[in-house]
mmCIF file of the N, C-alpha and C atoms, coordinates in Angstrom:
data_MODEL
# 
_entry.id   MODEL 
# 
loop_
_atom_site.group_PDB 
_atom_site.id 
_atom_site.type_symbol 
_atom_site.label_atom_id 
_atom_site.label_alt_id 
_atom_site.label_comp_id 
_atom_site.label_asym_id 
_atom_site.label_entity_id 
_atom_site.label_seq_id 
_atom_site.pdbx_PDB_ins_code 
_atom_site.Cartn_x 
_atom_site.Cartn_y 
_atom_site.Cartn_z 
_atom_site.occupancy 
_atom_site.B_iso_or_equiv 
_atom_site.pdbx_formal_charge 
_atom_site.auth_seq_id 
_atom_site.auth_comp_id 
_atom_site.auth_asym_id 
_atom_site.auth_atom_id 
_atom_site.pdbx_PDB_model_num 
ATOM 1   N N  . MET A 1 1  ? -1.769 -94.300  -188.197 1.00 0.00 ? 1  MET A N  1 
ATOM 2   C CA . MET A 1 1  ? -1.078 -94.055  -187.961 1.00 0.00 ? 1  MET A CA 1 
ATOM 3   C C  . MET A 1 1  ? -0.354 -94.255  -186.353 1.00 0.00 ? 1  MET A C  1 
ATOM 4   N N  . CYS A 1 2  ? 0.876  -95.143  -186.292 1.00 0.00 ? 2  CYS A N  1 
ATOM 5   C CA . CYS A 1 2  ? 0.790  -95.728  -184.984 1.00 0.00 ? 2  CYS A CA 1 
ATOM 6   C C  . CYS A 1 2  ? 0.570  -95.230  -183.408 1.00 0.00 ? 2  CYS A C  1 
ATOM 7   N N  . ILE A 1 3  ? 0.175  -95.487  -182.925 1.00 0.00 ? 3  ILE A N  1 
ATOM 8   C CA . ILE A 1 3  ? 0.122  -94.859  -181.853 1.00 0.00 ? 3  ILE A CA 1 
ATOM 9   C C  . ILE A 1 3  ? 0.959  -94.694  -180.589 1.00 0.00 ? 3  ILE A C  1 
ATOM 10  N N  . CYS A 1 4  ? 1.755  -95.749  -180.760 1.00 0.00 ? 4  CYS A N  1 
ATOM 11  C CA . CYS A 1 4  ? 3.282  -95.288  -180.413 1.00 0.00 ? 4  CYS A CA 1 
ATOM 12  C C  . CYS A 1 4  ? 3.973  -93.932  -179.782 1.00 0.00 ? 4  CYS A C  1 
ATOM 13  N N  . ILE A 1 5  ? 3.949  -93.700  -180.682 1.00 0.00 ? 5  ILE A N  1 
ATOM 14  C CA . ILE A 1 5  ? 5.226  -91.558  -180.773 1.00 0.00 ? 5  ILE A CA 1 
ATOM 15  C C  . ILE A 1 5  ? 4.397  -90.812  -179.939 1.00 0.00 ? 5  ILE A C  1 
ATOM 16  N N  . ASN A 1 6  ? 3.137  -91.255  -179.522 1.00 0.00 ? 6  ASN A N  1 
ATOM 17  C CA . ASN A 1 6  ? 3.016  -90.998  -177.877 1.00 0.00 ? 6  ASN A CA 1 
ATOM 18  C C  . ASN A 1 6  ? 2.649  -91.674  -177.285 1.00 0.00 ? 6  ASN A C  1 
ATOM 19  N N  . CYS A 1 7  ? 2.976  -92.563  -176.687 1.00 0.00 ? 7  CYS A N  1 
ATOM 20  C CA . CYS A 1 7  ? 2.938  -93.801  -175.370 1.00 0.00 ? 7  CYS A CA 1 
ATOM 21  C C  . CYS A 1 7  ? 4.396  -93.153  -174.816 1.00 0.00 ? 7  CYS A C  1 
ATOM 22  N N  . ARG A 1 8  ? 4.086  -93.570  -173.160 1.00 0.00 ? 8  ARG A N  1 
ATOM 23  C CA . ARG A 1 8  ? 5.449  -93.071  -172.447 1.00 0.00 ? 8  ARG A CA 1 
ATOM 24  C C  . ARG A 1 8  ? 6.658  -94.169  -172.471 1.00 0.00 ? 8  ARG A C  1 
ATOM 25  N N  . HIS A 1 9  ? 5.550  -95.371  -172.880 1.00 0.00 ? 9  HIS A N  1 
ATOM 26  C CA . HIS A 1 9  ? 6.601  -97.151  -173.196 1.00 0.00 ? 9  HIS A CA 1 
ATOM 27  C C  . HIS A 1 9  ? 7.465  -97.618  -174.473 1.00 0.00 ? 9  HIS A C  1 
ATOM 28  N N  . ILE A 1 10 ? 7.356  -95.712  -174.990 1.00 0.00 ? 10 ILE A N  1 
ATOM 29  C CA . ILE A 1 10 ? 7.637  -96.014  -176.738 1.00 0.00 ? 10 ILE A CA 1 
ATOM 30  C C  . ILE A 1 10 ? 9.168  -96.878  -176.471 1.00 0.00 ? 10 ILE A C  1 
ATOM 31  N N  . HIS A 1 11 ? 9.837  -97.171  -175.399 1.00 0.00 ? 11 HIS A N  1 
ATOM 32  C CA . HIS A 1 11 ? 11.616 -96.733  -175.434 1.00 0.00 ? 11 HIS A CA 1 
ATOM 33  C C  . HIS A 1 11 ? 11.900 -97.725  -174.908 1.00 0.00 ? 11 HIS A C  1 
ATOM 34  N N  . ASN A 1 12 ? 11.169 -98.651  -174.334 1.00 0.00 ? 12 ASN A N  1 
ATOM 35  C CA . ASN A 1 12 ? 11.190 -100.070 -174.063 1.00 0.00 ? 12 ASN A CA 1 
ATOM 36  C C  . ASN A 1 12 ? 10.361 -101.168 -174.053 1.00 0.00 ? 12 ASN A C  1 
ATOM 37  N N  . CYS A 1 13 ? 9.000  -100.923 -175.108 1.00 0.00 ? 13 CYS A N  1 
ATOM 38  C CA . CYS A 1 13 ? 8.206  -102.252 -175.463 1.00 0.00 ? 13 CYS A CA 1 
ATOM 39  C C  . CYS A 1 13 ? 8.382  -102.617 -176.155 1.00 0.00 ? 13 CYS A C  1 
ATOM 40  N N  . GLN A 1 14 ? 8.110  -104.102 -176.343 1.00 0.00 ? 14 GLN A N  1 
ATOM 41  C CA . GLN A 1 14 ? 8.846  -105.177 -177.676 1.00 0.00 ? 14 GLN A CA 1 
ATOM 42  C C  . GLN A 1 14 ? 8.021  -104.919 -178.213 1.00 0.00 ? 14 GLN A C  1 
ATOM 43  N N  . THR A 1 15 ? 6.483  -104.643 -178.664 1.00 0.00 ? 15 THR A N  1 
ATOM 44  C CA . THR A 1 15 ? 5.498  -104.505 -179.714 1.00 0.00 ? 15 THR A CA 1 
ATOM 45  C C  . THR A 1 15 ? 6.373  -103.267 -180.874 1.00 0.00 ? 15 THR A C  1 
ATOM 46  N N  . TYR A 1 16 ? 6.814  -102.240 -180.360 1.00 0.00 ? 16 TYR A N  1 
ATOM 47  C CA . TYR A 1 16 ? 7.152  -100.988 -180.860 1.00 0.00 ? 16 TYR A CA 1 
ATOM 48  C C  . TYR A 1 16 ? 8.114  -101.348 -181.715 1.00 0.00 ? 16 TYR A C  1 
ATOM 49  N N  . LEU A 1 17 ? 9.471  -102.220 -181.165 1.00 0.00 ? 17 LEU A N  1 
ATOM 50  C CA . LEU A 1 17 ? 10.720 -102.182 -181.205 1.00 0.00 ? 17 LEU A CA 1 
ATOM 51  C C  . LEU A 1 17 ? 10.560 -103.457 -182.757 1.00 0.00 ? 17 LEU A C  1 
ATOM 52  N N  . PHE A 1 18 ? 9.638  -104.550 -182.220 1.00 0.00 ? 18 PHE A N  1 
ATOM 53  C CA . PHE A 1 18 ? 8.823  -105.942 -183.418 1.00 0.00 ? 18 PHE A CA 1 
ATOM 54  C C  . PHE A 1 18 ? 8.360  -104.470 -184.697 1.00 0.00 ? 18 PHE A C  1 
ATOM 55  N N  . ILE A 1 19 ? 7.354  -103.863 -184.613 1.00 0.00 ? 19 ILE A N  1 
ATOM 56  C CA . ILE A 1 19 ? 7.536  -102.860 -185.712 1.00 0.00 ? 19 ILE A CA 1 
ATOM 57  C C  . ILE A 1 19 ? 8.398  -102.143 -186.123 1.00 0.00 ? 19 ILE A C  1 
ATOM 58  N N  . GLU A 1 20 ? 9.347  -101.367 -185.438 1.00 0.00 ? 20 GLU A N  1 
ATOM 59  C CA . GLU A 1 20 ? 10.182 -100.361 -186.450 1.00 0.00 ? 20 GLU A CA 1 
ATOM 60  C C  . GLU A 1 20 ? 11.179 -101.543 -186.577 1.00 0.00 ? 20 GLU A C  1 
ATOM 61  N N  . LYS A 1 21 ? 11.358 -102.819 -186.156 1.00 0.00 ? 21 LYS A N  1 
ATOM 62  C CA . LYS A 1 21 ? 11.876 -103.664 -187.555 1.00 0.00 ? 21 LYS A CA 1 
ATOM 63  C C  . LYS A 1 21 ? 11.441 -104.358 -188.277 1.00 0.00 ? 21 LYS A C  1 
ATOM 64  N N  . GLN A 1 22 ? 10.067 -104.021 -188.477 1.00 0.00 ? 22 GLN A N  1 
ATOM 65  C CA . GLN A 1 22 ? 9.519  -104.465 -189.864 1.00 0.00 ? 22 GLN A CA 1 
ATOM 66  C C  . GLN A 1 22 ? 9.661  -103.301 -191.238 1.00 0.00 ? 22 GLN A C  1 
ATOM 67  N N  . HIS A 1 23 ? 9.805  -101.731 -190.031 1.00 0.00 ? 23 HIS A N  1 
ATOM 68  C CA . HIS A 1 23 ? 10.070 -100.869 -191.303 1.00 0.00 ? 23 HIS A CA 1 
ATOM 69  C C  . HIS A 1 23 ? 11.296 -100.409 -191.589 1.00 0.00 ? 23 HIS A C  1 
ATOM 70  N N  . HIS A 1 24 ? 12.650 -101.620 -191.052 1.00 0.00 ? 24 HIS A N  1 
ATOM 71  C CA . HIS A 1 24 ? 13.778 -101.225 -191.370 1.00 0.00 ? 24 HIS A CA 1 
ATOM 72  C C  . HIS A 1 24 ? 14.844 -100.301 -190.678 1.00 0.00 ? 24 HIS A C  1 
ATOM 73  N N  . ASN A 1 25 ? 14.101 -99.688  -189.187 1.00 0.00 ? 25 ASN A N  1 
ATOM 74  C CA . ASN A 1 25 ? 14.567 -98.932  -189.083 1.00 0.00 ? 25 ASN A CA 1 
ATOM 75  C C  . ASN A 1 25 ? 14.734 -98.994  -186.880 1.00 0.00 ? 25 ASN A C  1 
ATOM 76  N N  . ASN A 1 26 ? 15.786 -98.848  -186.801 1.00 0.00 ? 26 ASN A N  1 
ATOM 77  C CA . ASN A 1 26 ? 16.428 -99.486  -185.722 1.00 0.00 ? 26 ASN A CA 1 
ATOM 78  C C  . ASN A 1 26 ? 16.791 -98.223  -184.987 1.00 0.00 ? 26 ASN A C  1 
ATOM 79  N N  . LYS A 1 27 ? 16.290 -96.669  -185.307 1.00 0.00 ? 27 LYS A N  1 
ATOM 80  C CA . LYS A 1 27 ? 16.908 -95.841  -185.060 1.00 0.00 ? 27 LYS A CA 1 
ATOM 81  C C  . LYS A 1 27 ? 17.136 -95.205  -183.586 1.00 0.00 ? 27 LYS A C  1 
ATOM 82  N N  . LEU A 1 28 ? 16.005 -95.457  -182.808 1.00 0.00 ? 28 LEU A N  1 
ATOM 83  C CA . LEU A 1 28 ? 15.683 -95.422  -181.604 1.00 0.00 ? 28 LEU A CA 1 
ATOM 84  C C  . LEU A 1 28 ? 16.421 -96.284  -180.531 1.00 0.00 ? 28 LEU A C  1 
ATOM 85  N N  . ILE A 1 29 ? 16.743 -96.183  -179.594 1.00 0.00 ? 29 ILE A N  1 
ATOM 86  C CA . ILE A 1 29 ? 17.717 -96.675  -178.402 1.00 0.00 ? 29 ILE A CA 1 
ATOM 87  C C  . ILE A 1 29 ? 17.623 -96.871  -177.576 1.00 0.00 ? 29 ILE A C  1 
ATOM 88  N N  . ARG A 1 30 ? 17.481 -98.376  -176.842 1.00 0.00 ? 30 ARG A N  1 
ATOM 89  C CA . ARG A 1 30 ? 16.895 -98.415  -175.943 1.00 0.00 ? 30 ARG A CA 1 
ATOM 90  C C  . ARG A 1 30 ? 17.725 -99.167  -174.716 1.00 0.00 ? 30 ARG A C  1 
ATOM 91  N N  . HIS A 1 31 ? 17.231 -99.042  -173.484 1.00 0.00 ? 31 HIS A N  1 
ATOM 92  C CA . HIS A 1 31 ? 17.770 -99.290  -171.862 1.00 0.00 ? 31 HIS A CA 1 
ATOM 93  C C  . HIS A 1 31 ? 17.670 -100.774 -172.157 1.00 0.00 ? 31 HIS A C  1 
ATOM 94  N N  . ASN A 1 32 ? 16.156 -100.411 -171.911 1.00 0.00 ? 32 ASN A N  1 
ATOM 95  C CA . ASN A 1 32 ? 15.243 -101.779 -171.501 1.00 0.00 ? 32 ASN A CA 1 
ATOM 96  C C  . ASN A 1 32 ? 14.489 -102.314 -172.004 1.00 0.00 ? 32 ASN A C  1 
ATOM 97  N N  . LYS A 1 33 ? 13.775 -103.630 -172.708 1.00 0.00 ? 33 LYS A N  1 
ATOM 98  C CA . LYS A 1 33 ? 13.313 -103.870 -173.463 1.00 0.00 ? 33 LYS A CA 1 
ATOM 99  C C  . LYS A 1 33 ? 12.398 -104.724 -172.846 1.00 0.00 ? 33 LYS A C  1 
ATOM 100 N N  . THR A 1 34 ? 12.184 -104.868 -172.303 1.00 0.00 ? 34 THR A N  1 
ATOM 101 C CA . THR A 1 34 ? 11.312 -105.826 -171.072 1.00 0.00 ? 34 THR A CA 1 
ATOM 102 C C  . THR A 1 34 ? 9.960  -105.206 -171.305 1.00 0.00 ? 34 THR A C  1 
ATOM 103 N N  . PHE A 1 35 ? 9.801  -104.335 -171.273 1.00 0.00 ? 35 PHE A N  1 
ATOM 104 C CA . PHE A 1 35 ? 8.231  -104.521 -171.646 1.00 0.00 ? 35 PHE A CA 1 
ATOM 105 C C  . PHE A 1 35 ? 7.348  -105.213 -172.277 1.00 0.00 ? 35 PHE A C  1 
ATOM 106 N N  . ILE A 1 36 ? 6.580  -105.421 -172.408 1.00 0.00 ? 36 ILE A N  1 
ATOM 107 C CA . ILE A 1 36 ? 5.209  -106.242 -173.248 1.00 0.00 ? 36 ILE A CA 1 
ATOM 108 C C  . ILE A 1 36 ? 4.197  -105.592 -172.717 1.00 0.00 ? 36 ILE A C  1 
ATOM 109 N N  . PRO A 1 37 ? 2.860  -105.067 -173.686 1.00 0.00 ? 37 PRO A N  1 
ATOM 110 C CA . PRO A 1 37 ? 2.105  -104.732 -173.423 1.00 0.00 ? 37 PRO A CA 1 
ATOM 111 C C  . PRO A 1 37 ? 0.900  -105.696 -173.659 1.00 0.00 ? 37 PRO A C  1 
ATOM 112 N N  . ILE A 1 38 ? -0.089 -105.535 -173.178 1.00 0.00 ? 38 ILE A N  1 
ATOM 113 C CA . ILE A 1 38 ? -1.148 -106.215 -173.215 1.00 0.00 ? 38 ILE A CA 1 
ATOM 114 C C  . ILE A 1 38 ? -2.504 -105.667 -173.903 1.00 0.00 ? 38 ILE A C  1 
ATOM 115 N N  . HIS A 1 39 ? -3.208 -107.093 -174.577 1.00 0.00 ? 39 HIS A N  1 
ATOM 116 C CA . HIS A 1 39 ? -3.676 -106.494 -175.974 1.00 0.00 ? 39 HIS A CA 1 
ATOM 117 C C  . HIS A 1 39 ? -3.295 -105.638 -176.660 1.00 0.00 ? 39 HIS A C  1 
ATOM 118 N N  . THR A 1 40 ? -2.561 -105.387 -177.639 1.00 0.00 ? 40 THR A N  1 
ATOM 119 C CA . THR A 1 40 ? -2.341 -105.125 -178.799 1.00 0.00 ? 40 THR A CA 1 
ATOM 120 C C  . THR A 1 40 ? -3.042 -105.275 -180.209 1.00 0.00 ? 40 THR A C  1 
ATOM 121 N N  . ILE A 1 41 ? -3.077 -104.581 -180.940 1.00 0.00 ? 41 ILE A N  1 
ATOM 122 C CA . ILE A 1 41 ? -3.956 -104.673 -182.510 1.00 0.00 ? 41 ILE A CA 1 
ATOM 123 C C  . ILE A 1 41 ? -3.126 -104.121 -183.289 1.00 0.00 ? 41 ILE A C  1 
ATOM 124 N N  . ILE A 1 42 ? -2.185 -104.760 -184.584 1.00 0.00 ? 42 ILE A N  1 
ATOM 125 C CA . ILE A 1 42 ? -1.505 -104.187 -184.885 1.00 0.00 ? 42 ILE A CA 1 
ATOM 126 C C  . ILE A 1 42 ? -2.194 -104.172 -186.673 1.00 0.00 ? 42 ILE A C  1 
ATOM 127 N N  . ASN A 1 43 ? -2.048 -103.174 -187.285 1.00 0.00 ? 43 ASN A N  1 
ATOM 128 C CA . ASN A 1 43 ? -2.625 -103.080 -188.531 1.00 0.00 ? 43 ASN A CA 1 
ATOM 129 C C  . ASN A 1 43 ? -1.702 -102.921 -189.473 1.00 0.00 ? 43 ASN A C  1 
ATOM 130 N N  . VAL A 1 44 ? -1.832 -103.796 -190.470 1.00 0.00 ? 44 VAL A N  1 
ATOM 131 C CA . VAL A 1 44 ? -0.959 -103.849 -191.347 1.00 0.00 ? 44 VAL A CA 1 
ATOM 132 C C  . VAL A 1 44 ? -1.238 -103.669 -193.447 1.00 0.00 ? 44 VAL A C  1 
ATOM 133 N N  . ASN A 1 45 ? -1.140 -102.640 -193.256 1.00 0.00 ? 45 ASN A N  1 
ATOM 134 C CA . ASN A 1 45 ? -1.635 -102.084 -194.895 1.00 0.00 ? 45 ASN A CA 1 
ATOM 135 C C  . ASN A 1 45 ? -0.547 -102.351 -195.776 1.00 0.00 ? 45 ASN A C  1 
ATOM 136 N N  . ILE A 1 46 ? -1.148 -103.245 -196.609 1.00 0.00 ? 46 ILE A N  1 
ATOM 137 C CA . ILE A 1 46 ? -0.404 -103.787 -198.232 1.00 0.00 ? 46 ILE A CA 1 
ATOM 138 C C  . ILE A 1 46 ? -0.393 -102.758 -199.304 1.00 0.00 ? 46 ILE A C  1 
ATOM 139 N N  . ASN A 1 47 ? 0.242  -102.110 -199.593 1.00 0.00 ? 47 ASN A N  1 
ATOM 140 C CA . ASN A 1 47 ? 0.580  -101.385 -200.817 1.00 0.00 ? 47 ASN A CA 1 
ATOM 141 C C  . ASN A 1 47 ? 1.127  -101.647 -202.166 1.00 0.00 ? 47 ASN A C  1 
ATOM 142 N N  . GLN A 1 48 ? 0.669  -101.802 -202.580 1.00 0.00 ? 48 GLN A N  1 
ATOM 143 C CA . GLN A 1 48 ? 1.006  -102.184 -204.502 1.00 0.00 ? 48 GLN A CA 1 
ATOM 144 C C  . GLN A 1 48 ? 1.007  -101.266 -205.193 1.00 0.00 ? 48 GLN A C  1 
ATOM 145 N N  . ASN A 1 49 ? 2.226  -100.720 -206.006 1.00 0.00 ? 49 ASN A N  1 
ATOM 146 C CA . ASN A 1 49 ? 2.713  -99.898  -207.126 1.00 0.00 ? 49 ASN A CA 1 
ATOM 147 C C  . ASN A 1 49 ? 3.608  -100.712 -208.299 1.00 0.00 ? 49 ASN A C  1 
ATOM 148 N N  . LEU A 1 50 ? 2.554  -101.513 -209.178 1.00 0.00 ? 50 LEU A N  1 
ATOM 149 C CA . LEU A 1 50 ? 3.616  -101.701 -210.237 1.00 0.00 ? 50 LEU A CA 1 
ATOM 150 C C  . LEU A 1 50 ? 3.524  -102.952 -209.368 1.00 0.00 ? 50 LEU A C  1 
ATOM 151 N N  . ASN A 1 51 ? 5.475  -103.237 -209.637 1.00 0.00 ? 51 ASN A N  1 
ATOM 152 C CA . ASN A 1 51 ? 5.330  -104.486 -208.746 1.00 0.00 ? 51 ASN A CA 1 
ATOM 153 C C  . ASN A 1 51 ? 6.238  -104.847 -208.006 1.00 0.00 ? 51 ASN A C  1 
ATOM 154 N N  . LYS A 1 52 ? 5.912  -103.606 -207.051 1.00 0.00 ? 52 LYS A N  1 
ATOM 155 C CA . LYS A 1 52 ? 6.411  -103.250 -205.740 1.00 0.00 ? 52 LYS A CA 1 
ATOM 156 C C  . LYS A 1 52 ? 5.391  -103.514 -204.786 1.00 0.00 ? 52 LYS A C  1 
ATOM 157 N N  . VAL A 1 53 ? 6.016  -104.301 -203.772 1.00 0.00 ? 53 VAL A N  1 
ATOM 158 C CA . VAL A 1 53 ? 4.808  -104.631 -202.371 1.00 0.00 ? 53 VAL A CA 1 
ATOM 159 C C  . VAL A 1 53 ? 5.276  -104.191 -201.848 1.00 0.00 ? 53 VAL A C  1 
ATOM 160 N N  . SER A 1 54 ? 4.890  -103.243 -200.416 1.00 0.00 ? 54 SER A N  1 
ATOM 161 C CA . SER A 1 54 ? 5.171  -102.962 -199.412 1.00 0.00 ? 54 SER A CA 1 
ATOM 162 C C  . SER A 1 54 ? 4.062  -103.012 -198.243 1.00 0.00 ? 54 SER A C  1 
ATOM 163 N N  . LEU A 1 55 ? 4.892  -102.909 -196.587 1.00 0.00 ? 55 LEU A N  1 
ATOM 164 C CA . LEU A 1 55 ? 3.613  -103.652 -195.892 1.00 0.00 ? 55 LEU A CA 1 
ATOM 165 C C  . LEU A 1 55 ? 3.740  -102.165 -195.020 1.00 0.00 ? 55 LEU A C  1 
ATOM 166 N N  . ASP A 1 56 ? 2.694  -101.283 -194.726 1.00 0.00 ? 56 ASP A N  1 
ATOM 167 C CA . ASP A 1 56 ? 2.898  -100.255 -193.338 1.00 0.00 ? 56 ASP A CA 1 
ATOM 168 C C  . ASP A 1 56 ? 2.376  -100.965 -192.406 1.00 0.00 ? 56 ASP A C  1 
ATOM 169 N N  . TRP A 1 57 ? 3.151  -100.541 -191.320 1.00 0.00 ? 57 TRP A N  1 
ATOM 170 C CA . TRP A 1 57 ? 2.896  -101.360 -190.125 1.00 0.00 ? 57 TRP A CA 1 
ATOM 171 C C  . TRP A 1 57 ? 2.099  -100.448 -188.750 1.00 0.00 ? 57 TRP A C  1 
ATOM 172 N N  . ASP A 1 58 ? 1.085  -100.251 -188.565 1.00 0.00 ? 58 ASP A N  1 
ATOM 173 C CA . ASP A 1 58 ? 0.833  -99.679  -187.583 1.00 0.00 ? 58 ASP A CA 1 
ATOM 174 C C  . ASP A 1 58 ? 0.573  -100.429 -185.952 1.00 0.00 ? 58 ASP A C  1 
ATOM 175 N N  . LEU A 1 59 ? 0.568  -99.562  -184.825 1.00 0.00 ? 59 LEU A N  1 
ATOM 176 C CA . LEU A 1 59 ? -0.494 -100.120 -183.553 1.00 0.00 ? 59 LEU A CA 1 
ATOM 177 C C  . LEU A 1 59 ? -1.588 -98.935  -184.019 1.00 0.00 ? 59 LEU A C  1 
ATOM 178 N N  . GLN A 1 60 ? -2.675 -99.937  -183.419 1.00 0.00 ? 60 GLN A N  1 
ATOM 179 C CA . GLN A 1 60 ? -3.867 -99.315  -183.119 1.00 0.00 ? 60 GLN A CA 1 
ATOM 180 C C  . GLN A 1 60 ? -4.371 -99.519  -182.341 1.00 0.00 ? 60 GLN A C  1 
ATOM 181 N N  . GLU A 1 61 ? -4.027 -100.386 -181.222 1.00 0.00 ? 61 GLU A N  1 
ATOM 182 C CA . GLU A 1 61 ? -5.191 -100.610 -180.605 1.00 0.00 ? 61 GLU A CA 1 
ATOM 183 C C  . GLU A 1 61 ? -3.990 -100.686 -178.804 1.00 0.00 ? 61 GLU A C  1 
ATOM 184 N N  . CYS A 1 62 ? -3.942 -100.605 -177.464 1.00 0.00 ? 62 CYS A N  1 
ATOM 185 C CA . CYS A 1 62 ? -2.862 -101.100 -176.584 1.00 0.00 ? 62 CYS A CA 1 
ATOM 186 C C  . CYS A 1 62 ? -3.417 -100.845 -175.102 1.00 0.00 ? 62 CYS A C  1 
ATOM 187 N N  . SER A 1 63 ? -3.884 -101.940 -174.516 1.00 0.00 ? 63 SER A N  1 
ATOM 188 C CA . SER A 1 63 ? -4.512 -101.319 -172.926 1.00 0.00 ? 63 SER A CA 1 
ATOM 189 C C  . SER A 1 63 ? -3.259 -100.926 -172.615 1.00 0.00 ? 63 SER A C  1 
ATOM 190 N N  . SER A 1 64 ? -2.102 -100.858 -172.852 1.00 0.00 ? 64 SER A N  1 
ATOM 191 C CA . SER A 1 64 ? -0.628 -100.578 -171.826 1.00 0.00 ? 64 SER A CA 1 
ATOM 192 C C  . SER A 1 64 ? -0.662 -99.100  -171.744 1.00 0.00 ? 64 SER A C  1 
ATOM 193 N N  . PHE A 1 65 ? -1.699 -98.258  -173.088 1.00 0.00 ? 65 PHE A N  1 
ATOM 194 C CA . PHE A 1 65 ? -1.121 -96.923  -173.490 1.00 0.00 ? 65 PHE A CA 1 
ATOM 195 C C  . PHE A 1 65 ? -1.057 -95.616  -172.297 1.00 0.00 ? 65 PHE A C  1 
ATOM 196 N N  . ILE A 1 66 ? -0.314 -95.485  -172.763 1.00 0.00 ? 66 ILE A N  1 
ATOM 197 C CA . ILE A 1 66 ? 0.015  -94.364  -171.524 1.00 0.00 ? 66 ILE A CA 1 
ATOM 198 C C  . ILE A 1 66 ? 0.134  -92.944  -172.217 1.00 0.00 ? 66 ILE A C  1 
ATOM 199 N N  . GLU A 1 67 ? -0.624 -92.239  -172.333 1.00 0.00 ? 67 GLU A N  1 
ATOM 200 C CA . GLU A 1 67 ? -0.429 -91.011  -172.939 1.00 0.00 ? 67 GLU A CA 1 
ATOM 201 C C  . GLU A 1 67 ? 0.879  -90.031  -172.893 1.00 0.00 ? 67 GLU A C  1 
ATOM 202 N N  . GLU A 1 68 ? 1.407  -89.915  -173.329 1.00 0.00 ? 68 GLU A N  1 
ATOM 203 C CA . GLU A 1 68 ? 2.501  -88.903  -172.888 1.00 0.00 ? 68 GLU A CA 1 
ATOM 204 C C  . GLU A 1 68 ? 3.135  -88.017  -174.339 1.00 0.00 ? 68 GLU A C  1 
ATOM 205 N N  . PRO A 1 69 ? 2.454  -86.487  -175.438 1.00 0.00 ? 69 PRO A N  1 
ATOM 206 C CA . PRO A 1 69 ? 2.812  -86.959  -176.186 1.00 0.00 ? 69 PRO A CA 1 
ATOM 207 C C  . PRO A 1 69 ? 3.968  -86.095  -176.737 1.00 0.00 ? 69 PRO A C  1 
ATOM 208 N N  . GLY A 1 70 ? 4.553  -86.536  -177.403 1.00 0.00 ? 70 GLY A N  1 
ATOM 209 C CA . GLY A 1 70 ? 6.399  -86.090  -178.117 1.00 0.00 ? 70 GLY A CA 1 
ATOM 210 C C  . GLY A 1 70 ? 7.405  -87.295  -177.136 1.00 0.00 ? 70 GLY A C  1 
ATOM 211 N N  . TYR A 1 71 ? 6.660  -88.219  -176.275 1.00 0.00 ? 71 TYR A N  1 
ATOM 212 C CA . TYR A 1 71 ? 7.789  -89.064  -176.138 1.00 0.00 ? 71 TYR A CA 1 
ATOM 213 C C  . TYR A 1 71 ? 8.988  -89.470  -176.681 1.00 0.00 ? 71 TYR A C  1 
ATOM 214 N N  . TRP A 1 72 ? 8.440  -89.411  -178.031 1.00 0.00 ? 72 TRP A N  1 
ATOM 215 C CA . TRP A 1 72 ? 9.455  -90.280  -178.915 1.00 0.00 ? 72 TRP A CA 1 
ATOM 216 C C  . TRP A 1 72 ? 10.268 -89.675  -179.071 1.00 0.00 ? 72 TRP A C  1 
ATOM 217 N N  . LEU A 1 73 ? 10.351 -88.518  -178.920 1.00 0.00 ? 73 LEU A N  1 
ATOM 218 C CA . LEU A 1 73 ? 11.497 -87.473  -179.352 1.00 0.00 ? 73 LEU A CA 1 
ATOM 219 C C  . LEU A 1 73 ? 12.559 -87.264  -178.311 1.00 0.00 ? 73 LEU A C  1 
ATOM 220 N N  . ILE A 1 74 ? 12.332 -88.206  -176.737 1.00 0.00 ? 74 ILE A N  1 
ATOM 221 C CA . ILE A 1 74 ? 13.314 -87.679  -175.902 1.00 0.00 ? 74 ILE A CA 1 
ATOM 222 C C  . ILE A 1 74 ? 13.822 -88.704  -176.135 1.00 0.00 ? 74 ILE A C  1 
ATOM 223 N N  . LYS A 1 75 ? 15.318 -89.012  -176.473 1.00 0.00 ? 75 LYS A N  1 
ATOM 224 C CA . LYS A 1 75 ? 16.174 -89.761  -176.310 1.00 0.00 ? 75 LYS A CA 1 
ATOM 225 C C  . LYS A 1 75 ? 16.358 -90.709  -174.954 1.00 0.00 ? 75 LYS A C  1 
ATOM 226 N N  . ASN A 1 76 ? 16.376 -91.698  -175.065 1.00 0.00 ? 76 ASN A N  1 
ATOM 227 C CA . ASN A 1 76 ? 16.836 -92.588  -173.668 1.00 0.00 ? 76 ASN A CA 1 
ATOM 228 C C  . ASN A 1 76 ? 18.793 -92.895  -173.953 1.00 0.00 ? 76 ASN A C  1 
# 
């Protein structure tokens, strides 16, 4: 699971925006996309089902992470 959902920076984080685009999901509204986190580790899982390949992108580690459970539910 992506640690971003419990991070205070989710609404303005460049890395999360990138991951969201990889999931083809641009639902979250961001007003300030200038925050660039440091020392991030992204895990990409490759799933294959018959002839279909899908990628699952998750941020596993981030030195800029500040925990704020449920912050992703708040609409900015």
